[in-house]
C-alpha positions in Angstrom: 0.0 0.0 0.0 2.9 2.3 0.6 3.9 2.1 -3.1 0.3 2.9 -4.1 0.3 5.9 -1.8 3.5 7.1 -3.4 1.9 6.6 -6.8 -1.2 8.6 -5.7 1.1 11.5 -4.7 2.4 11.7 -8.3 -1.0 12.1 -10.0 -1.6 15.3 -11.9 -4.9 17.1 -11.4 -6.2 15.9 -14.7 -5.4 12.3 -13.7 -7.2 12.8 -10.4 -10.4 13.7 -12.4 -10.1 10.8 -14.8 -9.2 7.9 -12.4 -12.6 7.8 -10.6 -14.5 7.2 -13.8 -12.2 4.5 -15.2 -13.4 1.0 -15.8 -12.4 -1.8 -18.3 -13.3 -1.1 -21.9 -14.5 2.5 -21.4 -13.7 4.6 -24.4 -12.4 8.1 -24.6 -15.7 9.6 -25.6 -17.4 8.2 -22.5 -14.6 9.4 -20.2 -14.8 12.9 -21.8 -18.6 13.0 -21.2 -18.3 11.8 -17.6 -15.5 14.1 -16.5 -16.5 17.2 -18.4 -12.9 17.6 -19.6 -11.9 18.4 -23.1 -10.9 15.4 -25.2 -7.3 16.6 -25.5 -7.1 16.8 -21.7 -8.5 13.3 -21.3 -5.9 11.9 -23.8 -3.1 13.7 -22.0 -4.2 12.2 -18.6 -4.6 8.7 -20.1 -1.1 8.8 -21.6 0.3 9.8 -18.3 -1.6 7.1 -16.5 -0.3 4.5 -19.1 3.3 5.7 -18.4 2.7 5.0 -14.7 1.5 1.5 -15.4 -2.1 2.2 -14.2 -3.9 1.5 -17.6 -3.3 0.2 -21.1 -4.6 2.2 -23.9 -5.9 0.0 -26.8 -7.3 1.2 -30.0 -9.4 -0.4 -32.8 -10.4 0.9 -36.2 -14.2 0.9 -36.9 -16.1 1.5 -40.1 -18.7 4.0 -39.2 -21.5 4.7 -41.6 -22.5 8.3 -41.7 -24.9 10.6 -43.7 -23.3 12.1 -46.8 -24.3 15.4 -48.4 -27.5 14.1 -50.2 -28.3 11.8 -47.3 -28.5 14.7 -44.8 -30.9 16.5 -47.3 -33.1 13.4 -47.8 -33.5 12.9 -44.0 -35.1 16.3 -43.8 -37.0 16.4 -47.1 -37.6 12.7 -47.8 -36.0 10.2 -50.3 -36.6 11.2 -53.9 -38.7 8.0 -54.6 -41.0 8.9 -51.6 -41.5 12.4 -52.9 -42.1 11.0 -56.4 -44.9 8.8 -55.1 -46.3 11.6 -52.9 -46.7 13.7 -56.0 -48.6 11.0 -57.8 -51.0 10.4 -54.9 -52.0 14.1 -55.1 -52.5 14.2 -58.9 -52.7 11.1 -61.2 -51.2 10.5 -64.6 -48.6 13.2 -64.6 -45.8 13.7 -67.1 -42.2 13.2 -65.9 -41.5 16.9 -66.2 -44.6 17.7 -64.0 -43.5 15.2 -61.4 -40.0 16.6 -61.4 -41.2 20.2 -61.0 -43.7 19.5 -58.3 -41.5 17.1 -56.3 -38.4 19.4 -56.7 -36.4 16.5 -58.2 -33.4 16.8 -60.5 -33.4 14.9 -63.8 -30.8 12.5 -62.3 -33.1 11.8 -59.3 -36.1 11.3 -61.6 -34.2 8.7 -63.5 -33.2 6.9 -60.3 -36.9 7.0 -59.1 -38.1 5.5 -62.3 -35.7 2.5 -62.0 -36.4 1.8 -58.4 -40.2 2.3 -58.4 -40.8 0.3 -61.7 -38.7 -2.5 -60.3 -40.9 -2.6 -57.2 -44.1 -2.3 -59.3 -45.0 1.0 -57.6 -45.6 2.9 -60.9 -47.0 2.4 -64.3 -45.5 4.0 -67.4 -48.2 5.4 -69.7 -48.1 6.6 -73.3 -46.7 10.1 -74.1 -44.2 9.9 -71.1 -46.9 9.9 -68.5 -46.7 8.0 -65.2 -49.2 6.8 -62.7 -49.1 5.2 -59.2 -50.2 1.6 -58.7 -51.9 0.0 -55.7 -48.5 -1.5 -54.8 -47.2 2.1 -55.0 -49.8 3.4 -52.6 -49.0 0.7 -50.1 -45.3 1.4 -50.5 -46.0 5.1 -49.9 -48.0 4.4 -46.8 -45.1 2.8 -44.9 -41.6 3.7 -44.0 -39.0 1.9 -46.2 -35.9 0.1 -44.9 -33.8 2.8 -46.4 -35.6 5.6 -44.6 -35.3 3.8 -41.3 -31.6 3.2 -41.9 -30.8 6.8 -42.6 -32.6 8.0 -39.4 -30.4 5.6 -37.3 -27.1 6.8 -38.6 -24.3 6.8 -37.6 -23.9 3.1 -37.3 -21.0 0.6 -36.9 -20.7 -1.3 -40.1 -19.6 -4.4 -38.2 -22.8 -4.6 -36.2 -25.6 -4.3 -38.8 -28.8 -6.4 -38.7 -29.8 -8.3 -41.8 -32.3 -5.6 -42.7 -29.8 -2.8 -42.1 -27.3 -4.6 -44.3 -29.9 -4.8 -47.1 -30.6 -1.0 -46.8 -26.8 -0.3 -46.6 -26.1 -2.2 -49.8 -28.9 -0.4 -51.6 -27.9 3.1 -50.5 -24.2 2.8 -51.0 -24.8 2.4 -54.7 -26.5 5.8 -54.8 -24.8 9.1 -55.1 -23.6 10.8 -51.9 -26.3 9.4 -49.6 -24.1 7.6 -47.2 -20.3 7.3 -46.6 -18.2 5.0 -44.6 -15.5 6.6 -42.4 -12.6 4.7 -40.7 -12.7 5.9 -37.1 -10.0 5.1 -34.6 -11.6 4.3 -31.2 -9.4 4.3 -28.1 -10.5 2.5 -25.0 -9.0 1.7 -21.6 -7.9 -1.6 -19.9 -7.1 -1.3 -16.2 -3.9 -3.0 -15.0 -3.8 -4.7 -11.5 -2.6 -1.4 -10.0 -5.3 0.5 -11.9 -8.0 -1.7 -10.5 -6.8 -1.1 -7.0 -6.5 2.7 -7.6 -9.9 3.0 -9.1 -11.5 1.7 -5.9 -9.9 4.4 -3.7 -11.2 7.8 -3.0 -8.5 10.2 -4.1 -7.8 13.3 -2.1 -7.6 16.6 -3.9 -5.5 18.2 -1.2 -2.3 18.2 -3.2 -0.5 21.4 -4.3 1.2 21.4 -7.7 3.5 24.3 -7.3 5.2 26.4 -4.7 4.1 30.0 -4.9 5.6 33.3 -3.8 2.8 33.8 -1.2 3.4 30.4 0.3 7.1 31.3 0.9 6.2 34.7 2.4 3.4 33.4 4.7 5.2 30.2 5.5 2.1 28.1 5.0 3.9 25.9 2.6 4.8 23.8 5.6 1.1 22.7 6.0 0.7 21.7 2.3 0.8 18.3 0.6 2.9 18.9 -2.5 2.4 16.6 -5.5 5.4 14.3 -6.0 7.1 14.7 -9.3 8.1 11.5 -11.2 11.5 12.1 -12.6 11.6 8.7 -14.3 8.5 9.2 -16.4 8.8 9.4 -20.2 8.8 12.9 -21.5 8.8 14.2 -25.1 12.2 14.3 -26.8 13.4 17.8 -27.6 15.6 17.9 -30.7 17.9 20.9 -30.7 19.0 22.6 -33.9 22.2 21.1 -35.4 24.0 20.9 -38.7 23.3 17.9 -41.0 25.4 15.0 -39.8 27.3 14.8 -43.2 28.2 18.5 -42.9 29.5 17.9 -39.4 31.9 15.2 -40.8 32.9 17.6 -43.6 33.8 20.3 -41.1 35.9 17.8 -39.1 37.8 16.6 -42.3 38.6 20.2 -43.3 39.9 20.9 -39.8 42.3 18.0 -40.0 43.9 19.3 -43.1 43.9 22.9 -41.9 45.6 21.8 -38.7 48.4 20.1 -40.8 49.1 23.4 -42.6 47.1 22.9 -45.7 45.1 25.6 -47.6 41.7 24.9 -49.0 41.1 24.9 -52.8 37.7 25.9 -54.2 36.2 26.1 -57.6 33.1 25.7 -59.8 31.4 22.4 -60.3 31.2 23.2 -64.0 34.5 22.8 -65.8 35.8 22.5 -69.3 37.0 19.1 -70.5 40.4 20.7 -70.8 40.8 21.0 -67.1 38.8 17.9 -66.1 40.5 15.5 -68.6 43.2 17.0 -70.9 45.3 18.7 -68.3 45.4 15.4 -66.4 46.7 13.6 -69.4 43.4 11.7 -70.1 43.3 10.9 -73.8 40.4 12.4 -75.8 39.2 8.9 -76.8 39.4 7.5 -73.3 36.2 5.7 -72.3 35.8 7.8 -69.2 35.0 10.7 -71.4 32.0 8.9 -73.0 28.4 10.1 -72.4 27.6 7.1 -70.3 30.3 8.1 -67.7 30.2 11.9 -67.7 27.5 14.6 -67.5 28.1 17.0 -70.4 26.3 20.4 -70.4 23.9 21.4 -73.1 23.8 25.1 -72.4 26.5 26.4 -72.4 27.9 23.5 -74.2 31.4 24.9 -74.4 33.8 27.1 -72.4 37.0 29.0 -72.9 40.5 27.4 -72.9 43.3 28.9 -70.8 46.2 30.9 -72.1 48.0 29.7 -75.2 51.2 28.4 -73.6 49.3 26.0 -71.3 47.1 24.8 -74.1 50.1 24.2 -76.4 52.0 22.4 -73.6 49.0 20.0 -73.0 48.4 19.5 -76.7 52.0 18.6 -77.5 52.1 16.2 -74.5 49.0 14.4 -75.8 50.3 14.3 -79.4 54.0 13.5 -78.9 54.9 13.7 -75.2 56.3 17.2 -75.7 59.3 17.8 -73.4 58.2 15.3 -70.7 60.2 12.3 -72.0 56.9 10.5 -72.9 55.7 9.4 -76.3 52.3 10.9 -75.6 49.1 9.3 -77.0 50.0 9.7 -80.6 46.9 11.3 -82.0 45.8 14.7 -83.3 44.5 16.7 -80.3 41.2 18.5 -80.8 40.6 22.0 -79.3 36.8 21.8 -79.7 36.7 18.5 -77.8 38.6 20.2 -74.9 36.1 23.1 -74.8 33.2 20.9 -73.9 31.6 21.8 -70.5 31.1 19.0 -67.9 30.0 18.6 -64.3 33.4 17.9 -62.8 34.0 14.2 -62.3 36.6 14.7 -59.6 38.0 17.4 -57.4 41.4 16.7 -59.0 40.4 19.3 -61.6 41.0 21.9 -58.8 44.5 20.6 -58.3 45.3 21.0 -62.0 44.0 24.6 -62.1 45.9 25.4 -58.9 49.2 24.0 -60.1 48.9 26.0 -63.4 48.4 29.2 -61.4 51.3 28.8 -59.0 54.5 30.8 -59.0 58.0 29.7 -58.0 57.7 31.9 -54.9 54.6 30.0 -53.8 56.5 26.8 -53.2 56.4 24.6 -51.2 52.6 24.5 -50.7 50.1 22.1 -49.4 46.5 22.2 -50.6 43.2 20.3 -50.1 39.6 20.3 -51.2 36.4 18.6 -50.0 33.9 18.9 -52.8 31.1 17.5 -54.8 31.7 15.7 -58.1 29.4 14.0 -60.5 29.5 10.7 -62.5 26.8 9.2 -64.6 26.3 6.2 -62.4 23.3 3.9 -61.8 22.2 4.7 -58.2 22.3 1.7 -55.8 23.4 0.9 -52.3 27.1 1.6 -53.1 26.9 4.2 -56.0 25.7 7.7 -56.3 25.7 10.1 -59.3 26.7 12.8 -56.9 29.6 12.1 -54.5 32.1 14.0 -52.3 35.8 13.6 -52.8 38.6 14.5 -50.3 41.4 15.9 -52.5 44.9 16.8 -51.5 48.2 17.8 -53.1 51.6 18.7 -51.8 53.9 20.6 -54.2 57.5 20.5 -52.9 60.8 20.0 -54.7 61.9 17.9 -51.7 58.7 15.8 -51.4 58.8 12.0 -51.9 56.6 9.0 -51.7 57.3 8.5 -47.9 55.9 11.9 -47.2 52.7 10.9 -49.0 52.3 7.8 -46.9 53.0 10.0 -43.7 50.2 12.5 -44.6 47.7 9.8 -45.3 48.5 7.8 -42.2 48.1 10.9 -40.1 44.8 11.8 -41.7 43.3 8.3 -41.2 44.6 8.2 -37.6 42.6 11.4 -36.9 39.6 9.8 -38.6 39.8 6.9 -36.2 41.7 4.3 -38.2 44.9 3.2 -36.5 46.1 0.7 -39.1 46.7 1.9 -42.7 48.5 0.1 -45.5 49.5 1.2 -49.0 49.2 -1.2 -52.0 50.5 -0.7 -55.5 47.9 0.4 -58.0 47.4 2.1 -61.4 45.8 5.5 -61.9 46.0 7.5 -65.2 47.7 10.6 -64.0 50.0 9.3 -61.1 53.1 7.2 -61.1 53.9 5.6 -58.8 50.3 5.0 -57.8 48.8 3.4 -54.7 45.5 2.3 -53.1 44.9 3.2 -49.4 43.4 0.5 -47.2 42.5 0.8 -43.6 41.8 -2.0 -41.1 38.2 -2.0 -40.0 38.2 -2.5 -36.2 34.7 -4.2 -36.1 34.8 -6.3 -39.3 38.4 -7.2 -38.8 39.2 -6.8 -42.4 41.0 -4.3 -44.7 38.8 -1.8 -46.6 39.9 0.2 -49.6 39.1 4.0 -49.1 40.9 5.9 -51.9 43.7 6.3 -54.4 47.0 8.2 -54.2 50.3 8.7 -56.0 52.7 11.3 -57.5 51.6 13.3 -60.5 53.2 12.1 -63.7 55.5 14.6 -65.6 52.9 14.6 -68.4 50.6 16.4 -65.9 53.0 18.7 -64.0 55.4 19.9 -66.7 52.8 21.4 -69.2 51.1 23.3 -66.3 54.2 24.5 -64.3 56.8 24.6 -67.0 59.0 22.1 -65.2 58.7 18.8 -63.4 58.4 19.2 -59.6 57.3 16.4 -57.2 53.5 16.6 -56.5 52.0 14.3 -54.0 48.3 13.7 -54.7 45.3 11.7 -53.3 41.6 11.4 -53.7 39.4 9.7 -51.1 35.8 8.9 -51.2 34.2 10.7 -48.3 30.9 8.8 -48.2 32.6 5.4 -47.5 34.9 7.1 -45.1 32.2 8.4 -42.8 29.6 5.7 -43.4 31.2 3.4 -41.0 31.0 5.9 -38.1 27.3 6.5 -38.7 26.7 2.8 -39.2 25.2 3.4 -42.7 25.5 0.5 -45.1 23.5 2.0 -47.9 25.2 5.1 -49.3 21.8 6.6 -50.3 20.9 7.0 -46.6 23.5 9.7 -46.2 21.4 12.1 -48.3 17.8 10.9 -48.1 17.0 13.8 -45.7 14.7 11.8 -43.5 13.7 14.1 -40.7 13.6 11.3 -38.1 17.1 10.1 -39.1 18.5 13.6 -39.0 17.1 14.2 -35.5 18.3 11.0 -34.1 21.7 10.7 -35.8 24.6 11.0 -33.3 26.9 13.9 -33.4 30.3 13.6 -35.1 32.5 13.2 -32.1 35.9 12.1 -33.5 
């Protein structure tokens, strides 16, 4: 009983009003009527009582038959067929137009009446579109039809109709806007064992909900019974404002590179094929430049090429290798092909443009970018047509491959991956090239997260005028952060589901 007394002390004033009227299978409407509270107040009290283990709220869906627009009118004025017969009892052998006018029926209602009454033998159709009432019709007019009785009883639960009501229901639902069936959610209460005990007690209303200024001044708070607050009860979650969880990760990634002395590169997502492909020594007949892999712009379809010496350097490298020591691709380079605008397929385009703009006095320099790029991919759990790449380059006459490994290991360590390994690989514009793999601490396996290498002379020399070591890497951000957020379908990163955004944990690396 001590525990029950403690529970009573926690009851809110609304709960104290509701508890005395509770019984098994009572519904919300009945509780509202008995207590005189508003429905929203009753529901609030019931939810609190359920949280305290006093009741269980159950709900069922009911099909409730209600009057529709025409049905409400017919209850007041009578069904069209009844008014049709009434008119004929007052004056025999009328034309249909005369019946329609006198009974205030529409043409559609007259047609319905003709079908129904002729089927029941209540009327007789005469020559020259005249109609007369039969003896059967007079008997029919003299008593209330099943349909009339049914309409006057509405609303009714569709699950509990008598056989006669079912017959009337089937007839009326075929007619226009007389009845409608609404799905109604009904909530009712089941008392728990504690609830049954509580409902038998007389609850005191001598509890005070709040401490007031006057009580403190007068000191009469000492004689009051204060309501006990239940600090364990469920309360609505409050979701504070925050950045999208992907943007949180992006900010952290940028901070890693900035802390290591890198500067951020920025640039347009629309680039010419020259910077996106040609400057990176990608041949003009390479499959990656086909429509099925790249988004080409229709308007404007073409852009401007950079200054002549850079264009000539790239052209010669493609055709003969120029002064790079390479043999090039051995074809005739096309300026118009290089002008085609694309949505950038990688952020390496920013590296190419940045290298071309550097002066000798700018070196050494470390640069990074975290940006969107676009590829004509079929969207599935592991592919998007819009993705984010983490790009980085280090331009330094004294840089070497060991430095590249050092930068990458430091970055992945800050991202939470302690074990990193570098494997030989092939990429079109780096040599040597490598794939970066990290050891997944949960799956206990190695996972590939990006590519890296040193830019080939065919990339660097046409843009800078001489060959200088350039360390470069490109990492797929979505796979990189998906593990932290426990997202296995890459599409879930950008679906913008409000529930997911609210409940997703903060980036706490």
